[in-house]
C-alpha positions as CSV (number, residue, x, y, z in Angstrom):
1,X,0.0,0.0,0.0
2,X,1.4,3.4,-0.9
3,X,2.4,5.8,1.8
4,X,-0.3,8.4,0.9
5,X,-3.0,5.7,1.6
6,X,-1.7,5.3,5.1
7,X,-1.9,9.1,5.6
8,X,-5.4,9.2,4.3
9,X,-6.5,6.3,6.5
10,X,-4.8,7.9,9.6
11,X,-6.5,11.2,8.8
12,X,-9.9,9.5,8.4
13,X,-9.5,7.7,11.7
14,X,-8.6,11.0,13.4
15,X,-11.5,12.8,12.0
16,X,-14.0,10.1,13.0
17,X,-12.5,9.8,16.5
18,X,-12.4,13.6,17.1
19,X,-15.9,14.1,15.7
20,X,-17.5,11.5,18.0
21,X,-15.4,12.9,20.9
22,X,-16.5,16.5,20.3
23,X,-20.2,15.4,19.9
24,X,-20.2,13.5,23.2
25,X,-18.3,16.3,25.0
26,X,-20.0,19.4,23.6
27,X,-23.5,18.2,22.8
28,X,-24.2,15.4,25.3
29,X,-22.2,16.9,28.1
30,X,-19.8,14.0,28.9
31,X,-17.0,15.5,31.1
32,X,-13.4,15.3,30.0
33,X,-12.0,15.4,33.5
34,X,-12.6,13.1,36.4
35,X,-12.8,15.9,39.0
36,X,-16.5,16.1,39.7
37,X,-18.5,17.7,42.5
38,X,-21.2,15.2,43.0
39,X,-20.3,11.5,42.9
40,X,-23.1,9.1,41.9
41,X,-23.0,5.4,43.0
42,X,-24.8,2.7,41.0
43,X,-25.4,-0.5,42.9
44,X,-26.4,-3.5,40.8
45,X,-27.7,-6.7,42.3
46,X,-27.8,-9.9,40.2
47,X,-30.1,-12.7,41.4
48,X,-29.1,-16.1,39.9
49,X,-31.2,-19.2,40.3
50,X,-32.4,-22.4,38.6
51,X,-36.0,-22.6,37.7
52,X,-38.7,-25.2,37.1
53,X,-40.1,-25.6,34.6
54,X,-43.0,-23.7,36.1
55,X,-44.0,-20.4,37.5
56,X,-41.5,-18.2,39.3
57,X,-41.9,-15.4,41.9
58,X,-38.9,-13.5,43.2
59,X,-38.9,-11.0,46.0
60,X,-35.8,-8.9,46.7
61,X,-35.3,-6.3,49.4
62,X,-34.3,-2.9,48.0
63,X,-33.4,0.4,49.6
64,X,-36.2,2.4,51.3
65,X,-34.9,4.9,53.8
66,X,-31.3,5.9,53.0
67,X,-29.9,8.5,55.5
68,X,-27.5,10.9,53.7
69,X,-28.5,9.7,50.2
70,X,-31.1,10.5,47.6
71,X,-32.1,8.1,44.9
72,X,-31.5,9.3,41.3
73,X,-33.1,6.4,39.5
74,X,-33.7,2.7,39.6
75,X,-34.5,0.0,37.0
76,X,-34.8,-3.7,36.5
77,X,-33.5,-6.0,33.8
78,X,-35.4,-9.2,33.6
79,X,-36.4,-10.7,30.2
80,X,-40.1,-11.8,30.2
81,X,-40.7,-11.1,33.9
82,X,-43.3,-8.7,35.3
83,X,-41.9,-6.2,37.7
84,X,-43.4,-4.2,40.6
85,X,-42.3,-2.5,43.8
86,X,-44.2,-3.3,47.1
87,X,-43.7,-2.5,50.7
88,X,-43.2,-5.2,53.4
89,X,-42.2,-5.4,57.0
90,X,-38.5,-4.9,56.1
91,X,-39.1,-2.0,53.7
92,X,-39.5,-1.9,49.9
93,X,-39.4,-5.2,48.0
94,X,-38.8,-5.6,44.2
95,X,-41.0,-8.4,42.9
96,X,-40.6,-10.3,39.6
97,X,-43.1,-12.9,38.4
98,X,-43.4,-15.1,35.3
99,X,-45.9,-17.8,34.3
100,X,-43.3,-20.2,33.0
101,X,-39.5,-20.4,33.0
102,X,-37.0,-23.1,32.7
103,X,-33.3,-23.4,33.2
104,X,-30.8,-20.9,34.7
105,X,-32.2,-17.4,35.3
106,X,-30.6,-14.1,36.1
107,X,-32.5,-11.0,37.2
108,X,-30.8,-7.6,37.6
109,X,-31.9,-4.7,39.8
110,X,-30.0,-1.4,39.6
111,X,-30.3,1.8,41.7
112,X,-28.3,5.0,41.5
113,X,-27.9,7.3,44.5
114,X,-26.0,10.4,45.4
115,X,-25.1,12.1,48.6
116,X,-27.5,14.6,50.1
117,X,-26.9,15.6,53.8
118,X,-30.5,17.0,54.0
119,X,-32.0,13.5,53.7
120,X,-32.5,12.2,57.2
121,X,-34.2,9.2,58.7
122,X,-38.0,9.7,58.6
123,X,-39.2,6.4,59.9
124,X,-42.1,6.4,62.4
125,X,-41.6,5.7,66.1
126,X,-41.9,2.0,66.7
127,X,-43.8,0.5,69.6
128,X,-42.0,-1.2,72.4
129,X,-41.2,-4.7,71.3
130,X,-43.0,-7.6,73.0
131,X,-40.9,-9.7,75.3
132,X,-39.2,-12.4,73.2
133,X,-39.9,-16.1,73.9
134,X,-36.6,-17.6,75.1
135,X,-36.1,-21.0,76.5
136,X,-34.0,-21.9,79.5
137,X,-31.1,-21.6,80.2
138,X,-30.9,-18.7,77.6
139,X,-33.7,-16.9,79.3
140,X,-31.9,-16.7,82.6
141,X,-28.7,-15.5,80.9
142,X,-30.6,-12.8,79.1
143,X,-32.4,-11.6,82.2
144,X,-29.1,-11.4,84.2
145,X,-27.3,-9.6,81.4
146,X,-30.1,-7.1,81.0
147,X,-30.2,-6.4,84.7
148,X,-26.4,-5.9,84.9
149,X,-26.2,-3.6,81.9
150,X,-29.2,-1.5,83.1
151,X,-27.5,-0.9,86.4
152,X,-24.4,0.5,84.5
153,X,-26.2,2.7,82.0
154,X,-28.3,5.8,82.0
155,X,-30.3,5.8,78.7
156,X,-30.8,3.8,75.6
157,X,-27.6,4.8,73.9
158,X,-25.4,4.0,77.0
159,X,-27.3,0.7,77.5
160,X,-26.6,-0.3,73.9
161,X,-22.9,0.7,74.2
162,X,-22.4,-1.2,77.4
163,X,-24.2,-4.3,76.1
164,X,-22.0,-4.3,73.0
165,X,-18.9,-3.9,75.1
166,X,-19.8,-6.9,77.2
167,X,-20.7,-9.1,74.2
168,X,-17.5,-8.2,72.4
169,X,-15.3,-8.8,75.5
170,X,-12.5,-11.2,74.6
171,X,-13.1,-12.9,78.0
172,X,-16.9,-12.8,78.3
173,X,-18.8,-13.8,81.4
174,X,-20.7,-17.1,81.4
175,X,-24.0,-15.5,80.4
176,X,-22.6,-13.8,77.4
177,X,-20.6,-16.9,76.4
178,X,-23.8,-18.9,76.5
179,X,-25.6,-16.4,74.3
180,X,-23.0,-16.2,71.6
181,X,-22.1,-19.9,71.5
182,X,-23.9,-20.5,68.3
183,X,-22.9,-17.3,66.5
184,X,-21.2,-17.9,63.2
185,X,-21.6,-14.6,61.3
186,X,-21.9,-10.9,62.0
187,X,-25.6,-11.1,61.1
188,X,-26.0,-13.9,63.8
189,X,-24.3,-11.7,66.3
190,X,-26.6,-8.7,65.6
191,X,-29.6,-11.0,65.8
192,X,-28.6,-12.0,69.3
193,X,-28.1,-8.4,70.3
194,X,-31.5,-7.4,69.0
195,X,-33.1,-10.2,71.0
196,X,-31.4,-9.0,74.2
197,X,-32.5,-5.4,73.5
198,X,-36.1,-6.7,72.9
199,X,-35.9,-8.3,76.4
200,X,-35.0,-4.9,77.7
201,X,-38.0,-3.4,75.9
202,X,-35.8,-1.4,73.5
203,X,-36.8,-1.2,69.8
204,X,-33.9,-2.5,67.7
205,X,-33.3,-4.0,64.3
206,X,-30.6,-5.2,62.1
207,X,-29.5,-2.9,59.2
208,X,-27.5,-4.1,56.3
209,X,-25.8,-2.1,53.6
210,X,-22.6,-1.1,51.8
211,X,-19.8,1.4,52.5
212,X,-19.6,3.1,49.1
213,X,-16.0,3.6,47.9
214,X,-15.2,3.5,44.2
215,X,-15.6,0.5,42.0
216,X,-16.4,-2.9,43.6
217,X,-16.9,-5.8,41.3
218,X,-18.0,-8.0,44.2
219,X,-19.4,-6.1,47.2
220,X,-20.5,-7.7,50.4
221,X,-23.4,-6.5,52.7
222,X,-22.3,-5.3,56.1
223,X,-24.5,-5.9,59.2
224,X,-25.1,-2.9,61.5
225,X,-27.3,-2.3,64.5
226,X,-30.2,0.3,64.6
227,X,-31.7,1.3,68.0
228,X,-34.6,3.7,68.8
229,X,-34.1,5.9,71.8
230,X,-37.7,7.3,71.8
231,X,-36.9,10.2,69.6
232,X,-34.8,8.9,66.7
233,X,-33.0,5.9,65.4
234,X,-29.4,5.5,66.5
235,X,-26.7,3.4,64.7
236,X,-24.1,1.3,66.4
237,X,-21.2,-0.7,65.1
238,X,-21.9,-4.2,66.5
239,X,-18.1,-5.0,66.7
240,X,-17.0,-1.8,68.6
241,X,-20.1,-0.1,69.9
242,X,-19.3,3.1,68.0
243,X,-22.5,5.2,67.7
244,X,-22.6,6.2,64.1
245,X,-22.7,4.8,60.6
246,X,-19.5,4.4,58.5
247,X,-18.8,7.1,56.1
248,X,-20.9,6.9,52.9
249,X,-22.9,3.9,54.2
250,X,-25.9,3.0,52.0
251,X,-28.6,1.2,53.9
252,X,-30.0,-1.6,51.7
253,X,-32.6,-3.2,54.0
254,X,-33.6,-3.6,57.6
255,X,-34.8,-6.6,59.7
256,X,-34.1,-10.2,60.0
257,X,-35.9,-11.4,56.9
258,X,-33.9,-13.0,54.2
259,X,-32.6,-10.7,51.4
260,X,-34.3,-12.7,48.6
261,X,-37.0,-15.3,48.3
262,X,-37.6,-17.3,45.2
263,X,-40.8,-19.4,44.8
264,X,-40.3,-22.1,42.2
265,X,-36.5,-21.8,42.0
266,X,-33.4,-23.3,43.6
267,X,-29.7,-22.7,44.0
268,X,-30.3,-19.0,44.6
269,X,-27.3,-16.6,44.7
270,X,-27.3,-12.9,45.0
271,X,-24.2,-10.8,44.0
272,X,-23.6,-7.0,44.2
273,X,-21.4,-4.7,42.2
274,X,-20.8,-1.0,42.9
275,X,-19.8,1.6,40.4
276,X,-18.8,5.2,41.2
277,X,-19.7,7.7,38.5
278,X,-20.4,11.4,38.7
279,X,-23.7,13.3,38.4
280,X,-22.7,15.4,35.4
281,X,-21.0,12.4,33.7
282,X,-24.0,10.2,33.8
283,X,-27.2,11.8,34.8
284,X,-26.9,15.0,32.8
285,X,-25.5,13.2,29.7
286,X,-28.2,10.6,29.7
287,X,-30.9,13.3,30.1
288,X,-29.6,15.3,27.2
289,X,-29.2,12.1,25.1
290,X,-32.8,11.2,25.8
291,X,-34.0,14.6,24.8
292,X,-32.1,14.6,21.6
293,X,-33.1,11.0,20.8
294,X,-29.5,9.9,20.2
295,X,-28.3,6.3,20.6
296,X,-24.9,7.3,21.8
297,X,-25.6,6.5,25.4
298,X,-27.0,3.1,24.5
299,X,-23.6,2.2,23.0
300,X,-21.7,3.8,25.9
301,X,-19.6,1.7,28.2
302,X,-21.7,3.1,31.1
303,X,-24.6,1.0,29.8
304,X,-22.7,-2.3,30.4
305,X,-23.0,-4.3,33.6
306,X,-20.7,-2.9,36.3
307,X,-18.5,-6.0,36.5
308,X,-17.9,-5.7,32.7
309,X,-17.2,-2.0,33.1
310,X,-14.4,-2.8,35.6
311,X,-12.8,-5.2,33.1
312,X,-12.9,-2.7,30.3
313,X,-11.5,0.1,32.4
314,X,-8.3,-2.0,32.4
315,X,-8.4,-3.4,28.9
316,X,-8.9,0.0,27.3
317,X,-5.5,1.1,28.7
318,X,-3.7,-1.6,26.8
319,X,-3.7,0.4,23.5
320,X,-2.0,3.2,25.4
321,X,0.7,0.8,26.5
322,X,1.1,-0.5,22.9
323,X,1.6,3.1,21.8
324,X,4.3,3.6,24.4
325,X,5.9,0.3,23.1
326,X,5.8,1.6,19.5
327,X,7.4,4.9,20.5
328,X,10.3,3.3,22.4
329,X,10.9,0.7,19.7
330,X,10.6,2.9,16.5
331,X,11.7,6.3,17.7
332,X,14.0,5.7,20.6
333,X,15.4,2.3,19.5
334,X,15.2,0.4,22.8
335,X,15.4,-3.4,22.4
336,X,12.9,-5.4,24.2
337,X,11.9,-9.1,24.3
338,X,8.6,-9.6,22.6
339,X,6.2,-7.0,21.2
340,X,3.6,-6.9,24.0
341,X,5.5,-8.5,26.9
342,X,6.3,-5.1,28.5
343,X,2.7,-4.0,28.2
344,X,1.5,-7.2,30.0
345,X,4.1,-6.7,32.7
346,X,2.9,-3.1,33.1
347,X,-0.6,-4.5,33.8
348,X,0.9,-6.7,36.5
349,X,2.7,-3.6,38.0
350,X,-0.8,-2.0,38.4
351,X,-1.6,-4.6,41.0
352,X,1.8,-5.1,42.6
353,X,2.8,-1.4,42.6
354,X,6.0,-0.3,40.7
355,X,8.8,-0.9,43.3
356,X,7.7,-4.3,44.3
357,X,6.8,-5.2,40.8
358,X,10.3,-4.4,39.5
359,X,11.8,-6.4,42.4
360,X,9.6,-9.4,41.8
361,X,10.0,-9.3,38.0
362,X,13.8,-9.1,38.3
363,X,14.0,-11.9,40.8
364,X,11.8,-14.2,38.8
365,X,13.7,-13.6,35.6
366,X,17.1,-14.0,37.3
367,X,16.1,-17.3,38.9
368,X,14.4,-18.6,35.8
369,X,17.4,-17.8,33.7
370,X,19.7,-19.6,36.0
371,X,17.6,-22.8,35.9
372,X,17.3,-22.4,32.1
373,X,21.1,-22.6,31.7
374,X,21.0,-25.8,33.8
375,X,18.5,-27.2,31.4
376,X,20.8,-26.6,28.5
377,X,23.0,-29.5,29.6
378,X,20.0,-31.9,29.0
379,X,19.9,-31.0,25.3
380,X,16.1,-31.0,25.2
381,X,14.0,-30.2,22.1
382,X,12.3,-26.8,21.8
383,X,8.8,-27.7,22.9
384,X,9.8,-29.9,25.9
385,X,12.3,-27.2,26.9
386,X,9.7,-24.5,26.8
387,X,7.3,-26.7,28.8
388,X,10.0,-27.3,31.3
389,X,10.7,-23.6,31.6
390,X,7.0,-22.9,32.1
391,X,6.8,-25.5,34.9
392,X,9.8,-24.0,36.5
393,X,8.3,-20.5,36.4
394,X,5.1,-21.7,38.1
395,X,7.2,-23.4,40.8
396,X,9.3,-20.2,41.3
397,X,6.1,-18.2,41.7
398,X,4.9,-20.6,44.3
399,X,8.3,-20.6,46.1
400,X,8.5,-16.7,46.2
401,X,4.9,-16.5,47.5
402,X,5.5,-19.0,50.2
403,X,8.8,-17.6,51.2
404,X,7.5,-14.0,51.3
405,X,4.5,-15.1,53.4
406,X,6.7,-16.8,55.9
407,X,8.9,-13.6,56.2
408,X,5.8,-11.5,56.6
409,X,6.1,-9.8,53.2
410,X,2.6,-10.1,51.9
411,X,3.5,-8.1,48.8
412,X,5.4,-11.1,47.5
413,X,2.1,-12.9,47.2
414,X,1.3,-10.7,44.2
415,X,4.0,-12.4,42.1
416,X,1.2,-14.7,40.9
417,X,-0.3,-11.7,39.0
418,X,2.6,-11.9,36.4
419,X,1.6,-13.7,33.2
420,X,3.5,-16.9,33.5
421,X,3.6,-17.8,29.8
422,X,5.1,-14.4,28.9
423,X,7.7,-14.8,31.7
424,X,8.6,-18.3,30.4
425,X,9.0,-17.0,26.8
426,X,11.1,-14.1,28.0
427,X,13.4,-16.4,29.9
428,X,13.8,-18.6,26.8
429,X,14.4,-15.7,24.4
430,X,16.9,-14.1,26.8
431,X,18.9,-17.3,27.2
432,X,19.0,-17.7,23.4
433,X,20.2,-14.1,22.9
434,X,22.8,-14.7,25.7
435,X,24.1,-17.8,23.8
436,X,24.1,-16.2,20.3
437,X,25.1,-12.6,20.9
438,X,26.5,-12.5,24.4
439,X,25.5,-11.5,27.9
440,X,25.7,-7.7,27.1
441,X,23.0,-7.9,24.4
442,X,20.8,-10.1,26.5
443,X,21.1,-7.8,29.6
444,X,20.5,-4.8,27.3
445,X,17.3,-6.2,25.9
446,X,16.1,-7.3,29.4
447,X,16.7,-3.9,30.8
448,X,15.0,-2.3,27.8
449,X,11.9,-4.5,28.4
450,X,11.9,-3.3,32.0
451,X,12.2,0.4,31.0
452,X,9.3,0.1,28.5
453,X,7.2,-1.7,31.1
454,X,7.8,1.1,33.7
455,X,7.0,3.8,31.1
456,X,3.8,1.9,30.1
457,X,2.8,1.5,33.8
458,X,3.2,5.2,34.4
459,X,1.0,6.2,31.4
460,X,-1.5,3.4,32.0
461,X,-1.9,4.3,35.6
462,X,-2.9,8.0,35.0
463,X,-6.4,8.3,36.5
464,X,-7.3,11.2,34.2
465,X,-6.2,9.3,31.1
466,X,-8.1,6.2,32.2
467,X,-11.3,8.3,32.7
468,X,-10.8,10.0,29.3
469,X,-10.4,6.7,27.4
470,X,-13.2,4.9,29.3
471,X,-15.7,7.8,28.7
472,X,-14.5,8.5,25.2
473,X,-13.4,5.1,23.8
474,X,-13.5,6.6,20.3
475,X,-10.2,8.2,21.2
476,X,-8.6,4.8,20.5
477,X,-9.0,5.6,16.8
478,X,-6.5,8.4,17.3
479,X,-4.1,6.0,19.0
480,X,-4.6,3.7,16.0
481,X,-3.8,6.5,13.6
482,X,-0.6,7.3,15.5
483,X,0.4,3.7,15.4
484,X,-0.2,3.5,11.6
485,X,1.9,6.7,11.0
486,X,4.7,5.3,13.2
487,X,4.7,2.1,11.1
488,X,5.8,4.1,8.1
489,X,8.6,5.9,9.9
490,X,12.0,4.9,8.4
491,X,14.3,7.6,9.8
492,X,17.0,7.4,12.5
493,X,16.2,6.4,16.0
494,X,17.6,8.3,19.0
495,X,20.0,5.5,19.9
496,X,21.2,5.3,16.3
497,X,22.1,9.0,16.3
498,X,24.4,8.3,19.2
499,X,25.7,5.1,17.6
500,X,26.6,6.7,14.3
501,X,27.8,10.1,15.7
502,X,31.3,9.4,14.6
503,X,30.3,9.2,11.0
504,X,28.8,12.7,10.9
505,X,31.0,15.0,8.8
506,X,31.3,18.6,9.7
């Protein structure tokens, strides 16, 4: 293909990419920076179960009263199911129903909330709870515990704090020890506490929710304690007795009822994922897109499930690493092993952090190279030798992880994040270069690979760049155009200018 065709193609890609980018930025209102004033959290629950065949009815507790938060929107994704929202004893319930279903089923519920300090708890004052029915000897233990705690407290708040202190004591008295003997989870512990408080005629209930902090591909519900003092509801940490909710804690549902119930289904599993966006990035852009009737938001990455978004937030940075690789190879002239090995190593550095990543990578290559030279004496064929190197790399990873764990260096456990096949191929290629061109060339290429990986890690770890690429994936067309233009470059590299400096005539 002639060079002008490459220029035309690069120009076309640039025009298309910039046009879509400017449209989404100027018309739809997508922000180009990550610094936003109002964060918006989207919580997605996925209910998976096996059905019938037969009719299915699903009930899932969803947020009702969320102190400190205001709901932006909510929706459900369930093919063929009827959907409705009802109120039960534990708050709001989302209900799905279908006449006939068969096989594995997945139902999604999604809610978006944002912080609003003006939103306060508005629940009605509950009546005094009836005395719970407790069999002996638990009843005697509860009565004694309630009597002792009441003597050392002045009001509902101090009673709850003292009760939690006693029940969390590392050396509990016999009564507490008897009550918590069957406790296995935090929810079980809070259930026992609410029973004791009911025996003291104090309204209390279990609260479960999420501390909202960034992206969470697999979020877990946290059990908390809610107690009414006659005027308002108070929140207590069941593990410490601290009298407040965690920062940015979204209450999902209250009470001891199960989170989900499925009539006609089995093997029920509920998973949660949390995504942090921003009010102007999502709400305003979607509103404007709806008014203009555009399909741009439908094909936006924000329309994907949150777990998939978390994956693409990493994958979309790989082209940036590839561009860095092209720059160092074609314009600087740095030798490296493999085309994309430094980029994959840079991805591992994102999890291990740079310093420990470099140490672990260097250690792994050095040990693997030493064992590779020992394998030379066996005179193995290529495929068995590569397989042997791969097995050795896996064993070295295991050895480094176990050794670092015994030494108390938990960072060493992250060595398993390195791509073992790429490491094995790097060791093999480095040993071949060592034998054919000498140790200097092998070390130079190995150091070059590490330098490119560090540079790629720096650029791929820029939060503003990650936000820009994720929000405007059409900018990848510009990166493609730059790569195409770099592919036609035939001039001198920076290292060659120094190499041939002596040939320059004045």
